[in-house]
N, C-alpha and C positions, 0 to 999 in steps of 0.2 A: 248559394242555394240556401232557401229557407223552408221550413216546413212548419205549416201550423194545422191544429187540429181541432175539430168541433165535433160533439156529440148530438146526434139525432136519434133518439130512441135506441134501437139495438145496432145502429150505425155509426162508425166515425169517419168523419170527411177529412182526409188529409189535403190541404190545400199545398201543392208544390210549387215553389217559384224559382226562377233563375235557370241555372243552367247544372245539368246531371251529368257529371262525367266522373274520371278516374279521381280527379280531387275532391269529390264530394260525395262519391259513392258509398263509402265506408260507413260515414255518419248517417246516410240517408237509410241505409240497409239497417241498421240497428234501431233507427225509430221505426220504419216499416215492419220488420220482424216483430217487435214488442206490441205494436197494435194489431197484428195479423192474430199472434197468440191470444191476445185478449179478446177479439172478436169471435175466435173460434171457440173459446171456454163459456162465451155468452151467447153462442149461437148467434151471432150476427154478422157483420161484413165491413169490410173497409172500402170506402170510395175514395179513390185517388182522382182530385179537383186538378188536373194538368193544363187548366187555363191560363196560368202564369208560368207554365214551364217552357223556355225558349229554345232548348236544346236539350236533347239525351243522345249519349256518345253510346258505344257498343258496351262499355263499362255499366252504364246506367242501363241498358237493356237487359242486362247479366243480373241486376239488383232486382228487375222486375219478375225476372224468370225464376229466381230462386224464391222471393216473395210467394209466387204461384204456386211452384212446386210445394212449399210449407203449407200454404193454405189448404192445398187439396190433400196433403197428408193428415191434416187436422180436421178436414171435412170443413174449414172455413172458405170463407167468400171474399173476393176482390173484384171491384167493378171498377172501370175508367170512366172518366167524365170530362167532357169539356176540352178536346184536344186543341192543340195551336196548330195552324196547317201544315208546318214544317215537322213539327212532331208527330203530327198523323200521317204525313208523309214516311217518317220513318218507322212508324208502328206498321202501317200497309206493306212498305218494302220487305220488312223484316217478318211479317206475317203475326204481329204480334196482335193485331185487331182478331186474330183467329184463337190466340190464347186467352184473351180478356174478352167480356162482354164490354163494348163501349158504348157510351152514351154521349148523345149532344149536349145534355146539361145534367148539372147537379141532380136537380128536381127528379128527372126520369131517372138516375140512377138510383136513389134513394126510393122511387116507387118500386124499383125491381127487389129492394131489400125487403120493404114491409110497408103497408098503407101507414102504419105509426111513425116510421122514419118520416116519409114523405109528407105526413100532417105536423111532424114536429118543425121540420124544415119550414113549411109554411107559415106557420105561428112567428119563427125566429125572424 
């Protein structure tokens, strides 16, 4: 699994690729929680670009849930964008589509963060 980040105004987009499972969850959770902390301090948001995430296990779902709880406790926001069909099905079955706002594109998720974030994305 690989995670890359890119900032657009007050939003950070984390592109997650590969498989999120028992073997990769701890490293991912550490990265994600750091970004959630920063975003909450800056009144920003984290957008998870899952367009390259091939698979998520129950351990991976637990990482997402912990991040959601931390974000809510700190008044931060996490949005999810561009789910692959298999991951979208897993989100739907586990009702994670009710825990997170899910957007069809990163652009739309950034638009939900702020007009400035969406504009920065358009310029990039």
